[in-house]
C-alpha positions in Angstrom: 0.0 0.0 0.0 1.2 3.5 -0.9 2.5 5.5 2.0 1.4 9.1 2.5 3.8 11.5 0.8 6.3 12.3 3.5 6.9 16.0 2.7 4.4 18.8 3.4 3.5 20.8 0.3 1.4 23.8 -0.5 0.5 22.3 -3.8 1.3 18.8 -5.2 3.5 20.3 -7.9 7.1 19.8 -9.1 8.8 22.7 -10.9 9.9 20.1 -13.3 13.7 19.6 -14.0 14.3 21.4 -17.3 17.5 21.0 -19.3 19.5 24.3 -19.3 16.6 26.1 -17.5 16.5 24.8 -13.9 19.3 26.0 -11.6 19.7 26.7 -7.9 17.7 29.9 -8.0 14.7 28.2 -9.5 14.9 25.2 -7.2 15.2 27.3 -4.0 12.4 29.7 -5.1 10.1 26.7 -5.9 10.8 25.1 -2.5 10.3 28.3 -0.7 7.0 28.8 -2.5 5.8 25.4 -1.1 6.3 23.1 -4.1 9.1 20.8 -5.1 12.1 22.3 -6.9 14.1 20.1 -9.2 17.0 20.4 -11.6 18.9 18.0 -14.0 22.4 17.4 -12.8 23.7 17.7 -16.5 22.9 21.4 -16.2 25.8 21.8 -13.9 29.1 21.5 -15.8 31.8 20.7 -15.0 31.3 18.5 -12.0 32.7 21.2 -9.6 29.6 23.3 -10.5 27.4 20.5 -9.4 29.0 20.6 -6.0 28.5 24.4 -5.8 24.8 24.1 -6.8 24.0 21.3 -4.3 25.8 23.2 -1.5 23.9 26.4 -2.4 20.5 24.6 -2.5 21.0 22.7 0.8 22.3 25.7 2.6 19.6 28.0 1.2 16.8 25.7 2.2 18.2 25.1 5.6 18.4 28.8 6.2 14.8 29.3 5.0 13.6 26.6 7.4 15.5 28.1 10.3 14.3 31.7 9.6 10.7 30.8 9.0 9.9 27.6 10.9 6.2 27.8 10.3 6.5 28.2 6.5 6.0 25.2 4.2 9.3 24.6 2.5 9.1 21.9 -0.2 11.7 19.3 -0.7 14.3 19.5 -3.6 15.0 16.9 -6.2 18.0 16.0 -8.4 17.3 14.6 -11.9 20.0 12.1 -13.0 20.6 10.9 -16.5 21.2 7.2 -16.3 21.7 6.5 -20.0 24.7 4.3 -20.8 26.4 7.2 -22.6 26.6 9.4 -19.4 30.1 8.7 -18.3 29.7 11.2 -15.4 27.0 9.2 -13.7 29.3 7.7 -11.0 30.5 11.2 -10.0 26.9 12.5 -9.9 26.0 9.6 -7.6 28.8 10.5 -5.3 27.3 14.0 -5.0 23.9 12.5 -4.4 25.3 10.5 -1.5 27.0 13.5 -0.1 24.2 16.1 -0.4 21.2 13.7 0.0 18.5 15.3 -2.0 15.1 14.0 -0.6 14.0 13.0 -4.1 16.1 11.7 -7.1 14.5 11.4 -10.5 16.2 9.1 -13.0 15.7 9.7 -16.8 16.7 8.2 -20.1 17.9 4.9 -18.6 17.3 2.4 -15.8 16.7 3.7 -12.3 18.7 0.8 -10.8 22.0 2.8 -10.5 20.4 5.2 -8.1 18.3 3.0 -5.9 20.9 1.7 -3.4 22.5 5.1 -2.9 19.3 7.0 -2.5 17.5 4.4 -0.4 20.5 4.2 1.9 19.8 7.7 3.3 16.0 7.4 3.2 15.4 9.3 -0.1 12.8 8.6 -2.7 13.6 7.4 -6.3 11.2 8.4 -9.1 11.8 7.1 -12.6 10.9 9.3 -15.6 8.9 7.1 -18.1 7.2 7.8 -21.4 5.3 4.6 -21.9 3.8 1.5 -20.1 6.7 -0.8 -21.0 9.2 1.6 -19.3 6.8 2.1 -16.4 6.6 -1.6 -15.7 10.4 -2.0 -15.9 10.9 0.8 -13.4 8.2 -0.5 -11.1 9.8 -3.9 -11.1 13.2 -2.4 -10.3 11.7 -1.0 -7.0 11.2 2.7 -7.5 9.1 4.7 -5.1 7.4 6.7 -7.8 6.9 7.0 -11.6 7.1 10.4 -13.4 4.8 9.7 -16.3 5.7 12.0 -19.1 2.5 12.2 -21.2 1.6 13.9 -24.5 2.0 17.6 -24.4 5.1 17.6 -22.2 8.0 19.8 -23.1 11.5 18.6 -23.8 11.8 14.8 -24.1 8.1 14.0 -24.4 5.7 11.1 -24.4 2.8 10.3 -26.7 0.2 8.8 -24.3 -2.8 10.9 -23.1 -2.6 11.5 -19.3 -6.2 10.2 -19.2 -5.0 6.8 -20.3 -1.5 6.8 -18.8 -2.4 7.4 -15.1 -5.2 4.7 -14.9 -3.1 2.2 -16.8 -0.1 2.7 -14.5 -2.3 2.5 -11.4 -3.4 -1.0 -12.5 0.1 -2.4 -11.7 1.8 0.2 -9.5 0.8 1.4 -6.0 3.6 3.9 -5.5 3.6 7.6 -6.2 2.5 8.8 -9.7 3.6 12.1 -11.1 1.9 13.2 -14.3 3.2 15.8 -16.7 2.2 17.1 -20.1 0.5 20.4 -20.8 -0.4 21.2 -17.2 0.1 24.9 -16.6 -2.6 26.2 -14.3 -4.4 25.4 -11.1 -7.5 23.9 -12.6 -5.3 21.4 -14.6 -3.5 20.5 -11.3 -6.9 19.8 -9.7 -8.0 17.7 -12.7 -4.7 15.6 -12.6 -5.3 14.9 -9.0 -8.9 13.9 -9.7 -7.5 11.5 -12.3 -5.5 9.8 -9.7 -2.1 11.4 -9.9 -0.3 12.1 -6.6 1.9 14.9 -8.0 2.1 17.0 -11.1 5.1 17.9 -13.3 5.0 21.5 -14.5 7.8 22.9 -16.6 6.8 25.3 -19.3 4.9 27.5 -16.9 8.2 28.2 -15.0 10.4 28.9 -18.0 9.5 32.7 -18.1 10.0 33.0 -14.3 12.4 35.5 -12.9 14.5 32.7 -11.4 14.8 30.5 -14.5 18.1 30.3 -16.4 16.4 30.9 -19.7 17.8 33.8 -21.7 15.4 36.8 -22.0 14.5 36.0 -25.7 13.6 32.4 -24.7 11.3 33.7 -21.9 9.7 36.1 -24.4 9.1 33.4 -26.9 7.2 31.3 -24.3 5.0 34.3 -23.7 4.5 35.0 -27.4 3.8 31.4 -28.6 1.0 28.9 -28.3 0.7 25.2 -28.9 0.6 25.6 -32.7 4.2 26.8 -32.5 5.5 23.4 -31.4 6.9 20.4 -33.2 8.0 17.0 -31.8 11.2 15.7 -33.3 14.2 13.5 -32.5 16.4 15.6 -34.8 18.1 17.7 -32.1 19.1 15.2 -29.4 18.3 11.8 -30.8 15.2 11.4 -28.6 11.7 12.8 -29.4 11.3 16.2 -27.8 8.9 19.1 -28.2 10.6 22.2 -29.8 9.6 25.8 -30.5 9.4 26.2 -34.2 10.5 29.9 -34.1 13.6 28.8 -32.2 14.4 26.2 -34.8 14.0 28.7 -37.6 16.2 31.2 -35.8 19.0 28.6 -35.9 18.7 27.9 -39.6 16.6 24.7 -39.2 13.5 24.2 -41.3 10.8 22.8 -39.0 9.2 21.0 -42.0 12.5 19.5 -43.1 14.6 18.7 -40.1 17.8 16.6 -40.3 18.1 13.0 -39.3 18.2 12.2 -35.6 21.8 12.2 -34.3 23.2 9.3 -32.2 22.1 9.8 -28.7 24.9 11.0 -26.4 24.1 12.2 -22.9 27.6 12.4 -21.5 27.6 15.4 -19.1 31.4 15.3 -18.9 31.5 17.2 -22.1 31.0 21.0 -22.3 28.2 22.9 -23.8 30.2 24.4 -26.7 29.0 23.6 -30.2 26.1 21.4 -29.1 23.2 21.3 -31.6 20.7 21.7 -28.7 22.3 24.7 -27.0 20.5 27.4 -28.9 17.2 25.7 -29.8 14.5 25.9 -27.2 12.0 23.4 -25.9 8.5 23.9 -24.5 5.3 21.9 -23.9 1.7 22.5 -24.6 1.4 24.6 -21.4 2.2 27.5 -23.7 -0.4 30.3 -23.4 -0.6 30.2 -19.6 2.2 32.7 -19.2 1.5 36.4 -20.0 4.4 38.1 -18.3 7.8 37.3 -16.7 6.9 36.7 -13.1 8.6 35.3 -10.0 8.1 31.7 -9.0 6.3 32.9 -5.9 3.8 34.9 -8.0 3.2 31.9 -10.3 2.6 29.6 -7.3 0.1 32.1 -5.9 -1.8 32.0 -9.2 -1.7 28.2 -9.2 -3.1 28.0 -5.7 -5.9 30.3 -6.5 -6.8 28.4 -9.6 -6.6 25.1 -7.8 -8.9 26.3 -5.0 -11.4 27.7 -7.6 -11.5 24.4 -9.5 -12.0 22.5 -6.3 -14.8 24.7 -5.2 -16.5 24.6 -8.6 -16.3 20.8 -8.5 -17.9 20.7 -5.1 -20.8 22.8 -6.3 -21.4 21.3 -9.7 -20.3 17.7 -9.8 -23.0 15.0 -9.2 -22.4 13.3 -5.9 
């Protein structure tokens, strides 16, 4: 039987770990706003930067809890790439063991490398999955939760509707289920919870936040675009991902005639220079929810209001 989620939260939301976007400022701001802040460890290069980031996050959240003991401070999460091409994984795992993030999310590979380390200090392991086959494999490996990346998600995306994904996973898994894919406001958070998800991944909504690492032009593109401006393609990283068409065009790539997918290579020992994906920008179908560049705290305030309104509307209008 699934245990109650062990961390207090203002809303059951992850500021999802976004490649090149999520850094210490976004993680700390999300946790201080009462949700879960997360970042992918490959964002921190070289490995010494990962040490700096994890130290900054743990120190910043400890200070926040000491200064405001009655405030809900969410837990933080580190997102590990466990693909076989990531030669830096052993070093990342040593930092996980040292800094002990309460939640570790594995992606693009088996969760097995993280399980012993994270469970040794009482942390939770969530596996990022895009289909039922991967979900079953991760569940059999012994993860605590599954991050189900559904259709509409930004970055590396899935193709299943959340309305089929969550119930299908619940048939064979009694751990925590995160659902992500086009969720960008409080009413959608409420709907995902009603569907049976325990937690919600939300990424695109936080790209144009003050604390995100996105460059100003990227943030503005998120504000200016809608879901019709997206294309799903493996041409950039070798895995299917959701890209902003104007960003592709700005980098000389024709969205209607993209090159063949490259060989997948997720080695975070390499630098960022000359990478095909460095200047092309990802987003999910949550486009349209952002109207301005706002702080994470302001965004979470809006999400909470929308969540409460949706809950109240359901209480008044749904047939008992």
